[in-house]
C-alpha positions as CSV (number, residue, x, y, z in Angstrom):
1,M,260.2,119.3,264.3
2,D,263.9,119.3,265.1
3,D,264.8,120.7,261.7
4,R,262.3,123.5,262.1
5,F,263.7,124.4,265.6
6,N,267.3,124.4,264.4
7,T,266.3,126.7,261.5
8,I,264.6,129.2,263.8
9,A,267.6,129.1,266.2
10,G,270.0,129.6,263.4
11,W,268.2,132.7,262.1
12,T,267.9,134.1,265.6
13,L,271.7,133.8,266.2
14,F,272.4,135.3,262.8
15,G,270.1,138.3,263.5
16,G,271.9,138.9,266.8
17,I,275.3,139.0,265.2
18,V,274.0,141.4,262.5
19,A,272.5,143.7,265.2
20,L,275.8,143.8,267.2
21,G,277.7,144.7,264.1
22,L,275.3,147.5,263.1
23,S,275.5,148.9,266.7
24,S,279.3,149.1,266.6
25,L,279.3,150.6,263.1
26,S,276.7,153.2,264.0
27,A,278.7,154.2,267.1
28,H,281.8,154.8,264.9
29,Y,279.7,156.8,262.4
30,Y,278.0,159.1,265.0
31,L,281.3,159.7,266.9
32,A,283.5,160.2,263.8
33,D,283.5,164.0,264.0
34,K,283.7,164.2,267.8
35,E,287.0,165.0,269.5
36,H,288.1,162.6,272.2
37,R,288.6,164.1,275.7
38,P,292.4,164.3,276.4
39,E,293.7,162.4,279.4
40,T,295.3,165.5,280.7
41,M,293.4,168.8,280.6
42,G,295.1,172.1,279.9
43,Y,297.4,173.1,277.1
44,A,301.2,173.2,276.7
45,I,303.3,176.0,275.3
46,E,305.3,175.0,272.3
47,G,309.1,175.5,272.5
48,V,309.1,175.1,276.3
49,E,311.1,172.2,277.6
50,E,309.8,169.9,280.3
51,E,311.8,169.2,283.4
52,G,312.2,166.0,285.5
53,G,313.0,162.5,284.7
54,A,316.0,160.4,285.6
55,G,319.2,162.4,286.0
56,A,317.5,165.8,286.1
57,A,319.6,168.4,287.8
58,A,318.3,170.0,291.0
59,E,316.7,173.4,290.5
60,L,318.6,176.5,291.4
61,P,317.0,178.9,293.9
62,L,314.6,181.4,292.3
63,P,316.8,184.4,293.1
64,N,319.7,182.7,291.2
65,L,317.4,181.9,288.2
66,L,316.2,185.5,288.1
67,A,319.8,186.8,288.2
68,A,320.6,184.6,285.2
69,G,317.3,185.2,283.5
70,D,316.5,186.9,280.2
71,V,313.7,189.4,279.8
72,K,313.6,188.9,276.0
73,A,313.3,185.1,276.5
74,G,310.5,185.7,278.9
75,E,308.7,188.0,276.3
76,A,309.0,185.3,273.7
77,I,307.4,182.7,276.0
78,F,304.7,185.2,277.0
79,A,303.7,185.6,273.3
80,K,301.8,182.3,273.7
81,C,299.9,183.8,276.7
82,K,298.5,186.7,274.6
83,A,295.7,184.4,273.4
84,C,294.1,185.2,276.8
85,H,296.1,188.1,278.3
86,T,297.0,191.7,277.3
87,A,300.1,193.3,278.8
88,D,300.1,196.9,277.6
89,Q,299.3,199.7,279.9
90,G,295.6,200.6,279.8
91,A,294.7,197.6,277.6
92,A,291.4,195.8,278.2
93,N,291.0,192.5,279.9
94,G,290.6,189.5,277.7
95,I,289.7,185.9,278.7
96,G,292.3,186.6,281.4
97,P,293.1,189.9,283.1
98,N,295.5,192.5,281.7
99,L,298.9,191.9,283.3
100,Y,300.6,195.3,283.1
101,K,302.2,196.1,286.5
102,V,300.9,192.9,288.0
103,V,304.1,192.1,289.9
104,G,303.8,193.3,293.5
105,E,300.0,193.7,293.3
106,G,297.5,191.9,295.5
107,V,296.5,188.4,294.2
108,A,293.0,188.6,292.5
109,E,292.7,192.4,293.1
110,G,292.1,195.3,290.8
111,R,292.6,194.5,287.1
112,A,289.7,196.8,286.1
113,G,287.0,194.7,287.7
114,F,288.1,191.3,286.2
115,A,285.9,188.5,287.6
116,F,288.5,186.3,289.3
117,S,287.5,182.9,290.5
118,D,286.7,182.4,294.2
119,A,289.6,180.0,294.4
120,L,292.1,182.8,293.5
121,K,290.3,185.5,295.5
122,S,290.6,183.3,298.6
123,K,294.4,183.0,298.2
124,G,295.4,186.4,299.5
125,G,298.9,187.7,299.5
126,T,300.7,189.5,296.7
127,W,302.1,188.5,293.3
128,D,305.7,188.6,294.5
129,F,308.4,186.6,292.7
130,A,307.8,183.4,294.7
131,S,304.0,183.5,294.3
132,L,304.3,184.0,290.6
133,D,306.8,181.2,290.3
134,T,304.5,178.8,292.1
135,W,301.5,180.0,290.0
136,L,303.3,179.6,286.7
137,K,304.5,176.2,287.6
138,D,301.0,174.8,288.1
139,P,298.0,177.2,288.4
140,K,295.6,174.4,289.5
141,A,297.9,173.3,292.3
142,Y,298.4,176.9,293.4
143,A,294.6,177.6,293.5
144,P,292.5,174.5,293.1
145,G,289.3,175.5,291.3
146,T,290.9,178.3,289.3
147,K,289.4,179.2,285.9
148,M,292.9,179.2,284.5
149,S,293.2,176.4,281.9
150,F,296.9,176.8,281.4
151,A,298.8,173.7,282.3
152,G,301.9,175.5,283.6
153,L,305.6,175.9,282.9
154,P,307.6,173.0,284.2
155,K,311.0,174.5,283.5
156,A,312.2,176.8,286.3
157,Q,314.3,179.0,284.1
158,D,311.3,179.6,281.7
159,R,309.3,180.7,284.7
160,A,312.0,183.0,285.9
161,N,312.3,184.6,282.4
162,V,308.5,185.2,282.3
163,I,308.6,186.7,285.8
164,L,311.4,189.1,284.7
165,Y,309.3,190.1,281.6
166,L,306.2,190.7,283.8
167,N,308.4,192.7,286.2
168,S,309.6,194.9,283.3
169,L,306.0,195.9,282.6
170,G,305.8,198.9,284.9
171,S,306.6,197.1,288.2
172,N,310.4,197.1,288.1
173,L,310.7,195.7,291.6
174,P,314.3,195.0,292.8
175,L,315.4,191.4,292.4
176,P,316.4,189.3,295.4
177,A,320.1,188.7,295.8
178,P,321.3,185.3,294.6
179,V,322.1,182.8,297.3
180,A,325.1,180.6,297.7
181,V,324.7,177.0,296.5
182,P,327.1,174.1,297.1
183,A,329.1,173.0,294.2
184,A,328.0,169.8,292.4
185,G,328.9,166.8,294.4
186,A,329.7,168.8,297.5
187,A,328.4,167.5,300.9
188,P,325.3,169.4,302.2
189,A,326.0,172.1,304.8
190,A,325.8,170.9,308.4
191,V,322.7,171.9,310.3
192,A,323.5,173.4,313.7
193,V,322.1,171.3,316.6
194,V,321.2,173.2,319.7
195,G,322.1,171.3,322.9
196,D,320.1,170.9,326.1
197,A,322.3,170.8,329.2
198,T,319.6,169.0,331.3
199,K,319.4,166.2,328.8
200,G,323.1,166.2,328.4
201,E,323.5,165.6,332.1
202,A,321.3,162.5,331.8
203,V,323.4,161.2,328.9
204,F,326.6,161.9,330.8
205,A,325.5,159.7,333.7
206,K,326.9,156.8,331.7
207,C,330.3,158.5,331.6
208,K,330.6,158.6,335.4
209,A,331.9,155.0,335.4
210,C,335.2,156.6,334.3
211,H,334.9,160.3,334.9
212,T,334.2,162.7,337.7
213,I,332.7,166.1,336.8
214,D,332.5,168.1,340.1
215,Q,335.0,170.8,340.9
216,G,338.0,169.3,342.7
217,G,336.9,165.7,341.9
218,A,339.6,163.1,341.7
219,N,340.6,161.5,338.4
220,G,339.4,158.0,337.8
221,I,339.9,155.7,334.8
222,G,339.6,159.0,332.9
223,P,340.3,162.5,333.9
224,N,338.0,164.8,335.9
225,L,336.1,166.9,333.4
226,F,335.2,170.0,335.5
227,A,335.9,173.1,333.3
228,V,337.2,171.0,330.5
229,A,335.3,173.0,327.9
230,G,337.7,175.6,326.4
231,E,340.8,174.0,327.9
232,K,343.8,172.7,325.9
233,V,343.4,169.2,324.6
234,A,345.3,166.8,327.0
235,G,346.1,169.8,329.2
236,D,346.8,169.4,332.9
237,R,344.0,167.5,334.7
238,G,345.6,167.0,338.1
239,G,348.5,165.0,336.6
240,Y,346.4,162.6,334.6
241,A,348.5,160.5,332.2
242,F,347.0,161.2,328.8
243,S,347.9,158.9,325.8
244,D,350.5,160.2,323.4
245,A,347.8,160.1,320.7
246,L,345.8,162.7,322.5
247,K,348.8,164.8,323.6
248,T,349.9,165.2,320.0
249,K,346.4,166.5,318.8
250,G,346.9,170.1,320.0
251,G,344.1,172.6,320.0
252,V,341.4,173.2,322.6
253,W,338.2,171.5,323.7
254,D,335.8,173.9,321.9
255,D,332.3,172.8,320.9
256,A,333.4,171.4,317.5
257,T,336.4,169.5,318.9
258,L,334.3,168.0,321.7
259,D,331.6,167.0,319.2
260,A,334.2,165.2,317.0
261,W,335.7,163.5,320.1
262,L,332.3,162.3,321.3
263,L,331.4,161.0,317.9
264,S,334.4,158.7,317.7
265,P,337.3,159.0,320.1
266,A,339.3,156.4,318.2
267,K,338.9,158.4,314.9
268,F,339.6,161.7,316.6
269,A,342.9,160.4,318.2
270,P,343.9,157.0,316.8
271,G,345.8,155.2,319.6
272,T,343.8,156.8,322.4
273,K,343.3,154.9,325.6
274,M,339.6,155.8,325.5
275,T,337.6,152.7,325.0
276,F,334.2,154.4,324.6
277,A,332.8,153.8,321.1
278,G,331.2,157.2,320.8
279,L,327.8,158.8,320.5
280,P,326.4,158.5,316.9
281,D,323.4,160.7,317.8
282,A,324.2,164.3,317.0
283,Q,321.6,165.7,319.3
284,Q,322.9,163.6,322.2
285,R,326.5,164.9,321.5
286,A,325.2,168.5,321.4
287,D,323.4,167.9,324.7
288,V,326.5,166.6,326.4
289,V,328.6,169.5,325.1
290,A,326.0,171.9,326.4
291,Y,326.2,170.2,329.8
292,L,330.0,170.3,329.9
293,N,329.8,174.0,329.1
294,T,327.8,174.5,332.3
295,K,330.5,172.9,334.5
296,K,332.8,175.8,334.9
């Protein structure tokens, strides 16, 4: 009885293994001629470099890229687009619309009745240089749901070159003027901070332990500060005894000088008698300067 049971169990196990093997084999057979779906949809253009990665340089502003661009280079890149688009005047639409004189035209308008996607029709605006740059970089990000299967041009100069080529096709719109950019390694330009005199008065309340601010007020540990804005640094403040460090600075208490002083008196005039550590918050300094400017 036991031998018979073992025999049946063995054949059952063997049959299961054979069935599993045949299932795997048949799957490979029936899928052998099927293309696998790519992880990333869309297509890339050959010969176009990708941007990004460690150490990638920051992109120049679009006006600068257009100024340095090359219409011929743009035409060469656009050759790949001709699988879907025509570009000659009067040519018929293809899979995509004809693009002659598209620069400056309304987004998803005209084009001899081309059936644009609702995603693109809802965008509005015009195909100006900035819109074209954003579209060419990533059509699906620009208009989610677009029918455009093109993956985009990641390299900014390639996009600028294509835009120049499209602009040469009957549009010929004037290019924007290049903008000034800081040299590599240069510190970013300072952003102007607008002060609030009312808030500055509240911050200045702490300073009243050493300074008076009303017209005719007596000097204290520090000088009276009425009408100090615009006055000579270490100028006459009712005979106040300024430190030699401050007297040798020269100049006047304009907004920039007051800001530098309030940031760090010890750095502005090493050796100053001023024990105040400074105001690290740029907005607070701007507020105090605005308040001092009202006391005249």
